PLY file of the C-alpha trace (Angstrom):
ply
format ascii 1.0
element vertex 137
property float x
property float y
property float z
element edge 136
property int vertex1
property int vertex2
end_header
5.94 -5.21 3.63
6.39 -7.11 6.84
9.19 -9.48 6.86
8.16 -12.48 8.95
11.76 -13.69 10.92
11.85 -17.71 10.30
12.85 -19.56 13.49
13.44 -23.28 13.97
10.40 -23.75 15.98
8.82 -23.18 12.33
10.57 -26.12 10.76
10.38 -28.49 13.30
7.31 -30.00 12.84
8.33 -30.62 9.46
11.57 -32.46 10.00
9.96 -34.86 12.49
7.19 -35.76 9.67
10.33 -36.35 7.41
12.28 -38.36 10.29
9.39 -40.09 10.74
9.49 -42.59 7.38
11.68 -44.66 9.65
11.52 -45.72 13.04
14.30 -43.91 13.98
17.26 -42.53 11.39
19.63 -45.22 12.40
17.15 -48.38 11.88
18.17 -48.58 8.79
21.96 -48.75 8.66
22.21 -44.72 9.29
19.80 -44.41 6.31
17.16 -41.44 6.75
14.25 -42.32 5.08
11.47 -40.04 3.33
7.89 -39.51 5.07
6.32 -40.19 1.79
4.85 -43.22 0.39
6.24 -44.81 -3.13
4.02 -46.55 -5.97
5.10 -49.69 -6.51
4.60 -49.13 -10.61
5.48 -46.14 -12.67
5.13 -46.65 -16.21
6.53 -44.05 -19.15
4.17 -44.75 -22.27
5.34 -43.91 -25.65
4.71 -44.02 -29.11
7.45 -46.80 -30.05
7.89 -45.19 -34.02
8.03 -41.56 -32.69
9.41 -41.85 -29.00
6.86 -39.36 -28.37
4.72 -39.27 -24.90
1.06 -41.16 -25.25
-0.02 -41.56 -21.46
-2.85 -39.16 -21.80
-5.65 -41.12 -23.01
-4.03 -44.81 -21.94
-5.91 -46.96 -19.84
-4.21 -49.65 -17.65
-4.30 -51.89 -14.57
-1.97 -53.49 -12.28
-2.66 -57.11 -10.73
-1.06 -59.45 -8.21
-3.61 -62.18 -7.03
-6.68 -61.19 -6.54
-5.49 -57.66 -5.88
-6.08 -54.94 -8.68
-5.51 -51.12 -9.10
-6.43 -49.08 -12.21
-2.77 -47.20 -13.17
-3.27 -43.54 -13.39
-1.55 -40.13 -15.04
1.07 -39.61 -12.25
4.08 -37.82 -14.36
3.99 -34.88 -16.75
6.31 -32.76 -18.87
5.68 -29.01 -19.39
3.30 -26.71 -17.33
-0.50 -26.33 -18.02
-2.51 -25.95 -19.91
0.05 -27.13 -22.60
1.38 -30.17 -20.56
2.03 -33.75 -21.53
1.31 -37.11 -19.40
4.05 -38.90 -19.60
3.76 -41.58 -16.89
1.23 -43.69 -15.11
1.59 -44.88 -11.68
-0.35 -47.66 -9.27
-0.01 -49.57 -6.15
0.72 -46.95 -3.54
3.09 -48.55 -0.98
2.06 -52.24 -1.96
4.41 -54.70 -2.08
3.59 -57.64 -4.63
4.52 -59.36 -8.14
2.42 -57.51 -10.79
1.55 -58.06 -14.09
0.88 -54.42 -15.62
-1.64 -54.14 -18.55
-2.03 -51.26 -20.75
-4.24 -50.28 -23.60
-4.73 -47.04 -25.65
-6.71 -46.56 -29.08
-5.07 -47.16 -32.12
-2.42 -49.01 -30.75
-1.91 -52.71 -30.05
-1.96 -53.78 -25.94
1.17 -53.53 -23.98
1.84 -55.83 -21.14
4.74 -57.05 -18.47
4.39 -60.15 -16.43
5.63 -60.89 -13.11
7.34 -57.31 -12.00
8.50 -57.32 -8.28
9.37 -53.84 -7.16
12.57 -53.67 -4.86
12.12 -53.46 -1.05
15.04 -51.61 0.12
16.20 -49.85 3.22
13.20 -47.48 3.78
10.98 -49.73 2.16
8.89 -50.15 -1.12
11.04 -48.81 -4.09
8.95 -47.87 -7.26
9.61 -50.06 -10.09
10.00 -48.01 -13.49
8.93 -49.40 -16.39
8.87 -48.25 -20.23
6.38 -49.18 -22.67
6.80 -48.56 -26.38
3.15 -49.06 -27.60
2.99 -49.61 -31.35
0.55 -48.68 -33.74
-2.57 -51.30 -34.83
-2.15 -52.26 -38.42
0 1
1 2
2 3
3 4
4 5
5 6
6 7
7 8
8 9
9 10
10 11
11 12
12 13
13 14
14 15
15 16
16 17
17 18
18 19
19 20
20 21
21 22
22 23
23 24
24 25
25 26
26 27
27 28
28 29
29 30
30 31
31 32
32 33
33 34
34 35
35 36
36 37
37 38
38 39
39 40
40 41
41 42
42 43
43 44
44 45
45 46
46 47
47 48
48 49
49 50
50 51
51 52
52 53
53 54
54 55
55 56
56 57
57 58
58 59
59 60
60 61
61 62
62 63
63 64
64 65
65 66
66 67
67 68
68 69
69 70
70 71
71 72
72 73
73 74
74 75
75 76
76 77
77 78
78 79
79 80
80 81
81 82
82 83
83 84
84 85
85 86
86 87
87 88
88 89
89 90
90 91
91 92
92 93
93 94
94 95
95 96
96 97
97 98
98 99
99 100
100 101
101 102
102 103
103 104
104 105
105 106
106 107
107 108
108 109
109 110
110 111
111 112
112 113
113 114
114 115
115 116
116 117
117 118
118 119
119 120
120 121
121 122
122 123
123 124
124 125
125 126
126 127
127 128
128 129
129 130
130 131
131 132
132 133
133 134
134 135
135 136
């Protein structure tokens, strides 16, 4: 087996990308920002009576005025093929005040209005919500 020697020059492009999240590493009071964009909203979807995740078959949307974005599965527990969807997310990198709606067959609709994610030193910070869906009678 041939071993390759790791040098700083191989990691320099990655380091530069990581630091590119802010205009300069000290623009934000010395905070070094990540180089990825945060979702505005993430929702852990569970069955209200069991507490078990039920995000896989849930559908949802976030709205801010005329803007709308579908909630998609963004979080899982376990490994495929036995993984379980736990979290839905939407509105990548977009600031706003959102109304969040979730539906799933066999459950009562869930909604939370007026959700505003915090904007910190590095930009948008994901607002994490918990949706415990009650079964339909």
